[in-house]
Structure formats: C-alpha cells, structure tokens
C-alpha positions in Angstrom: 0.1 -0.3 0.1 2.7 2.6 0.3 3.9 3.2 -3.3 2.3 6.6 -4.2 -0.6 6.6 -6.3 -0.1 7.6 -10.0 -0.4 10.9 -12.0 -4.1 11.7 -12.2 -6.4 11.7 -14.8 -7.5 15.0 -14.6 -3.8 16.3 -13.7 -2.6 19.3 -16.4 0.9 18.6 -17.3 3.6 20.5 -15.6 4.7 24.1 -16.6 8.5 24.4 -17.9 9.9 27.0 -15.6 11.0 30.1 -17.5 14.3 30.6 -18.9 16.5 33.1 -17.0 17.8 35.3 -19.6 21.2 36.2 -21.4 23.2 38.5 -20.6 24.9 40.2 -23.2 29.1 40.6 -21.7 30.6 44.3 -22.0 34.2 44.5 -22.6 34.9 45.1 -18.5 32.5 42.0 -17.5 35.6 40.0 -19.6 38.5 41.8 -18.4 36.7 41.0 -14.8 35.8 36.9 -15.5 39.6 36.7 -16.9 41.0 38.5 -14.3 39.0 36.3 -11.4 39.9 33.2 -13.5 44.1 33.7 -13.3 43.2 34.5 -9.3 40.9 31.0 -9.6 44.0 29.1 -11.5 47.1 30.5 -8.5 44.9 29.7 -5.8 45.4 26.1 -6.9 47.7 25.2 -8.1 49.2 27.1 -4.0 46.3 24.0 -2.8 48.3 21.4 -4.6 51.8 22.7 -3.1 50.7 22.1 0.7 49.1 18.7 -0.7 52.7 17.7 -2.3 54.7 19.4 0.5 52.0 17.7 4.0 53.0 14.5 5.2 51.1 10.8 4.8 48.8 10.1 7.4 49.6 7.0 10.0 47.1 4.5 8.2 44.7 3.3 11.2 44.6 0.0 12.5 42.3 -3.2 10.2 38.8 -3.4 12.7 38.5 -7.0 13.3 36.5 -9.2 11.1 32.9 -9.1 11.8 30.7 -12.2 10.7 27.9 -11.2 9.1 24.0 -13.6 9.7 22.2 -13.5 6.6 19.0 -11.9 6.3 16.1 -14.9 3.9 13.9 -11.3 3.2 10.6 -11.5 1.7 11.3 -8.7 -1.9 8.0 -6.1 -1.3 4.8 -6.3 -3.2 2.6 -3.3 -3.8 -0.9 -3.4 -4.6 -0.5 -1.1 -7.7 1.6 -4.0 -9.0 -1.2 -6.2 -10.5 -2.0 -4.2 -13.4 1.5 -5.8 -15.1 0.9 -8.8 -13.3 -1.9 -8.5 -15.7 -0.6 -7.8 -18.6 1.9 -11.0 -18.0 -1.5 -13.1 -17.8 -2.3 -11.9 -20.6 -5.2 -9.1 -19.8 -4.3 -5.9 -21.1 -8.0 -4.1 -21.0 -8.3 -5.7 -16.5 -5.0 -3.6 -16.5 -6.1 -0.6 -18.5 -9.2 -0.8 -16.6 -7.1 -0.8 -13.0 -4.5 1.3 -14.2 -7.3 4.0 -15.1 -8.8 3.1 -11.5 -5.7 4.5 -9.4 -5.9 7.2 -11.8 -8.5 8.9 -11.1 -9.5 11.1 -7.8 -11.2 9.5 -5.1 -14.8 8.5 -5.9 -16.8 5.4 -4.6 -20.8 4.2 -3.9 -20.5 3.8 0.0 -23.1 1.2 -0.7 -24.9 -0.5 -4.0 -27.6 0.8 -4.1 -25.5 4.2 -4.6 -23.5 2.3 -7.4 -27.0 0.7 -8.7 -27.5 5.1 -9.4 -24.1 6.5 -9.7 -24.1 8.0 -6.1 -20.5 8.6 -4.5 -19.2 9.2 -1.3 -20.2 13.2 -1.3 -24.4 12.3 -2.0 -23.9 13.2 -5.2 -23.5 11.8 -8.7 -20.5 10.4 -10.3 -18.6 13.6 -12.3 -18.3 13.4 -16.1 -14.3 12.3 -15.1 -15.7 8.9 -14.0 -18.1 8.4 -17.4 -15.7 6.5 -19.4 -16.9 6.1 -23.1 -14.5 4.8 -25.3 -11.9 2.0 -23.7 -14.4 -1.4 -23.8 -15.6 -1.9 -27.6 -18.4 -4.6 -28.7 -16.5 -6.0 -31.0 -13.9 -6.8 -28.2 -16.3 -7.9 -26.1 -18.9 -10.5 -28.0 -15.6 -11.8 -28.8 -15.9 -14.1 -26.1 -18.8 -16.9 -26.5 -20.8 -16.4 -22.7 -21.2 -12.9 -23.9 -22.2 -13.1 -28.0 -24.8 -15.7 -26.2 -25.6 -13.1 -24.1 -26.2 -10.2 -26.8 -27.9 -12.9 -29.3 -30.7 -13.8 -26.4 -31.1 -10.2 -25.6 -32.5 -9.7 -29.4 -35.5 -11.9 -29.4 -38.9 -11.6 -30.0 -39.5 -12.7 -26.1 -36.9 -10.9 -24.1 -37.7 -7.6 -25.7 -41.6 -8.1 -25.0 -41.7 -9.9 -21.2 -43.9 -7.8 -19.5 -41.6 -5.4 -17.6 -40.0 -4.6 -20.9 -43.4 -3.4 -22.2 -44.7 -1.8 -19.1 -40.5 0.1 -19.0 -41.3 1.1 -23.0 -44.0 2.5 -21.6 -42.7 4.9 -19.3 -39.9 5.6 -21.8 -42.5 7.0 -25.1 -45.9 8.4 -23.2 -44.2 11.4 -22.2 -43.5 11.7 -26.7 -47.0 10.2 -28.0 -48.1 12.1 -30.9 -50.4 11.5 -34.2 -48.6 9.8 -36.4 -45.6 10.9 -34.1 -41.6 9.7 -34.9 -39.1 8.8 -32.1 -35.6 8.4 -32.9 -34.4 8.1 -29.7 -30.9 8.8 -30.5 -31.6 12.4 -31.3 -33.4 13.3 -28.6 -30.4 11.7 -25.8 -27.7 14.4 -27.7 -26.1 11.2 -29.5 -25.2 10.8 -25.7 -25.3 6.9 -24.4 -25.5 8.0 -19.9 -28.3 10.1 -21.7 -30.0 7.2 -23.9 -29.8 4.2 -21.2 -31.3 6.9 -19.2 -34.3 7.8 -21.0 -34.8 5.2 -22.8 -33.4 1.1 -21.6 -36.1 -1.3 -21.4 -34.7 -4.3 -21.3 -31.4 -6.4 -20.5 -29.2 -9.7 -21.2 -26.7 -10.2 -17.4 -23.1 -12.4 -18.0 -21.8 -13.9 -14.9 -25.0 -12.2 -12.9 -26.0 -15.0 -11.3 -25.4 -17.7 -9.0 -25.4 -20.3 -12.4 -23.4 -18.5 -13.9 -20.9 -17.4 -11.7 -20.1 -21.3 -10.9 -20.5 -22.1 -14.4 -17.1 -19.8 -14.6 -15.2 -20.7 -11.6 -16.1 -24.4 -12.7 -14.5 -23.8 -16.0 -11.9 -21.9 -15.6 -10.5 -24.5 -13.0 -10.4 -26.6 -16.1 -8.9 -24.7 -18.5 -7.0 -22.0 -16.6 -6.2 -23.3 -13.5 -9.0 -21.4 -12.2 -7.5 -17.5 -14.1 -10.3 -16.2 -15.0 -9.7 -14.1 -18.9 -9.7 -10.7 -19.4 -13.5 -10.2 -19.6 -13.8 -11.0 -16.4 -10.9 -9.0 -14.9 -12.3 -6.2 -16.8 -16.1 -6.2 -15.9 -17.0 -9.1 -14.1 -20.5 -9.2 -14.1 -22.3 -6.9 -16.3 -25.3 -6.6 -18.7 -25.9 -5.7 -21.6 -29.2 -3.8 -22.1 -31.4 -2.2 -24.8 -33.3 1.3 -25.7 -35.4 2.8 -28.1 -33.9 3.0 -31.0 -36.4 4.3 -33.5 -40.5 4.5 -32.9 -44.1 5.7 -34.6 -46.6 6.4 -32.9 -50.4 5.9 -35.7 -52.6 8.9 -35.5 -54.9 8.8 -32.6 -51.0 7.7 -30.3 -52.8 5.2 -29.0 -50.4 3.0 -30.0 -47.0 2.5 -30.9 -44.4 0.4 -33.1 -41.1 -0.2 -32.1 -38.4 -0.9 -35.3 -35.3 -0.9 -34.5 -33.1 -1.3 -31.1 -29.7 0.0 -30.2 -27.4 -3.1 -28.0 -24.6 -1.9 -25.2 -22.6 -3.2 -22.8 -22.9 -0.5 -19.3 -21.2 -1.8 -16.0 -19.4 0.2 -12.4 -15.8 -0.4 -12.2 -16.0 -0.7 -8.5 -14.9 -2.4 -5.4 -18.2 -2.5 -3.2 -19.3 -5.7 -1.3 -22.3 -6.4 -0.1 -23.5 -5.1 3.2 -23.5 -8.1 5.8 -20.9 -10.1 4.1 -17.4 -10.9 3.9 -15.2 -9.1 0.7 -15.6 -10.5 -2.7 -11.9 -12.3 -3.4 -9.8 -11.2 -6.4 -7.1 -13.8 -6.2 -4.1 -14.0 -5.2 -1.6 -11.8 -6.5 2.0 -10.8 -6.9 4.2 -9.4 -9.9 4.2 -11.9 -11.8 0.5 -13.1 -12.4 -2.1 -14.6 -10.2 -2.9 -18.1 -8.5 -6.8 -19.3 -7.0 -6.5 -20.4 -3.9 -9.8 -23.2 -4.3 -11.2 -23.2 -1.2 -10.6 -19.1 -0.7 -12.5 -19.2 -4.4 -15.1 -21.3 -3.6 -15.0 -19.6 0.0 -15.6 -16.3 -1.5 -18.4 -17.6 -3.9 -20.6 -19.1 -1.3 -20.1 -16.6 1.2 -18.0 -18.6 3.4 -15.5 -16.1 6.0 -11.9 -18.0 5.1 -9.1 -16.7 6.3 -6.3 -15.3 4.5 -2.3 -16.2 4.2 -0.1 -15.7 1.1 1.3 -18.5 -0.6 4.6 -19.1 -1.6 5.3 -20.9 -5.1 8.9 -21.4 -4.8 11.7 -20.1 -3.3 10.5 -17.2 -1.2 13.2 -14.5 -1.9 12.8 -14.9 -5.8 10.5 -11.7 -6.5 6.8 -12.5 -7.2 7.0 -16.0 -6.0 4.6 -15.6 -2.9 0.8 -14.7 -4.1 -0.7 -12.1 -1.1 -5.0 -12.2 -1.4 -6.8 -9.3 -2.4 -9.9 -8.8 -2.4 -12.6 -5.2 -2.9 -11.7 -4.3 0.9 -7.8 -4.5 -0.6 -8.8 -1.8 -3.0 -11.2 0.6 -0.4 -8.2 0.1 2.6 -5.8 1.8 -0.6 -8.3 5.3 -1.3 -8.6 5.9 2.8 -4.8 5.8 2.7 -4.1 7.8 -0.1 -8.2 9.9 -0.9 -7.2 8.7 -4.2 -9.0 5.8 -6.6 -11.7 6.7 -8.7 -15.0 4.2 -9.1 -16.4 4.7 -13.2 -19.1 3.3 -14.7 -18.2 2.0 -18.0 -20.1 1.9 -21.6 -18.9 0.4 -24.9 -19.4 1.7 -28.3 -23.7 0.8 -29.6 -25.1 -0.5 -32.4 -28.9 -0.1 -34.0 -30.8 -3.1 -34.7 -33.5 -3.4 -37.2 -35.8 -5.5 -35.3 -37.5 -8.6 -38.0 -41.2 -8.1 -36.0 -41.3 -4.9 -34.1 -42.9 -4.9 -31.2 -46.4 -3.3 -30.9 -47.2 -1.9 -27.0 -50.6 0.3 -26.7 -51.4 2.8 -24.4 -54.7 3.1 -22.0 
C-alpha cells in the first residue's frame, strides 16, 4: 500500500520554468572574468603544492572481521503492481481499466444501491471524469462466447416483450405520444449514451450475473486455466447488455406505438463495493508475476463463507514474484483510505443499432 499514487488523469502537465534572460557581456565583464580565472588558477596551484609537501598520515589499524548474518528477506509487493501482472496473464483490458482506477480522483459508492444510481461518497452523481465511453468496444466483448450468447438472447422477440419490458417501453414513450409522431431516441438523447440509458433503456441480459453463471465460470476456469479469470471477467466481472429504444412511430390517434429498431450496448460499474453484511469479494492471490486462485478461498468466497487470508509461496520466497497475496474488494477500499485517491467509474461500450425482424407493438391505456 506504500507506493505513491500515479498522476491524476485530469492533472495538467507542469509548466516549464522560465529560462533566465541571457546577459550580454561587456568589455569590462570580459576583463573581470579573465582576472577571476587567473586568480582561481593561482589559488589552485598553491593548494596543490601544500598537498605535495604534507607528510603522509598514519594508517589506522584494520578492524577485526565481523561475521555477517544472512537475512532471508521477502521482496515486497504493492497492490499497484497487479496491473502489470494482468498483462503477464494476457489480460491487457483488465490492466487498462485498473490503471484508470488508480489514476482517478477519490470516487466511491458507499452502498450497492449508491453504485446502481451512480452516487459517490459525497452523495453526488459521479463526475463526468468518472464515466468512460471509449475504452470498451462491443467487437472485443463479443469475441467471448458467453457474452455473445447473452447479446443474441437479448434480441429475441420473447425477451424484448416480457411484461416488465413492455411496461418500461410505455414509461419511456408516453411523454412523446403524438399523432403520427416519430421517435428517434438517439437524437432525442443528444447522441449521448448515458442520457439514452436513462431515458430509453427497457431490457437487459446479464453475463456472469447469477450464482449459476458464476459457478459455471469457476468450474470452466478451473479446468482450462488453473482458475485464472480471462480478460473479460478481469475487466468487467459480471455485467449486462442493455436494450434501448432506437426508432418508434405512433398511429394517428397516438394510442399505439411501433418500435422498429433498438440500440444495444454494455454498461458496467467498475467499483469495489461489497454487499452490506457479507464478506469482501475474493479477487485472487496476486504477485507481480501473475495470479493464482486458491480453490478453498475461491469456493468459500463464492459461497459467502468466511475464510482466513494468507499468502501463498510458489518456490523460493526470496525470489521476487514467488509470494502471492490475497486481494479482495476491501484491499482497494483500504488503499483509497490511505491515499485519498482511487476512482470508481461507470463503463459504457460503443453501441449498435439493430433493426427488429418483428417490430414491437405496444398500446396505451
């Protein structure tokens, strides 16, 4: 925890100090400089002559040899080294997001409900600097099979027309009802995805958001990668795809609306908030060289069972990177308290318009 935080993301570069003006030398300056140089040289020659004439001082007696005790020191590990370890584990996106968190201003949600609402420790909405709309791309997310399956399931007619989805569509479109009216949600949102999400989002599909999905991933990673998470889990954890209104039209009486297209995107909160009354989420054992998952700690964390935290050595403990330390959400919250830094932030991916093969019809009462 002792390493100083990185520079703030919004911190301006320091201005270069002004150079002193160059003074033009006059004839008098040159004469004075020459005289000063000759005087300094004469003084140096005098000191050198005195040193040559001085007798050699007696040599002190050699001290008795002292037997040194060998110390087996364990090289230190700092929590900020995790991002470097992530890159060694082929998790570059995870490393990028974590470095952004360390470089952010102090910003955290005290409770999970505050996290959902984007409210920080001051009771205020997250500042614009804590909303990331450029790092995560849908093309990258959809390279992962489990994410692509959720993305495709969200586009099915059955998923888009559940009772709760229809109710949400009604709330979003009721204020815009007009005879033969047309709704371009993207333009009405000022081409701003957080505004679109607030006004027009009506359905979602989760990835690793249920206990069953998390357990399945734990088993899969245990078989394929010694329990080490992949870059999707490391960067987004459990997250959702969201569907928002894209384009809609009203009939002449404005009693019905037809939604012909939707907008799909990812939204996630990059935070370290734990559920109240539950043990802090286990994030693996980390060293500067990578991560290992201790099966008992991982299983206990998944089941919500308290488990003692202890470091694990792999090989000689004197070798840097051979000792792995348990890291939890609470580790990052502690770092925030120590340094007054560390910014929870909201992640939005880019978006895609999808034309519906079967438009959605809703009626207004």
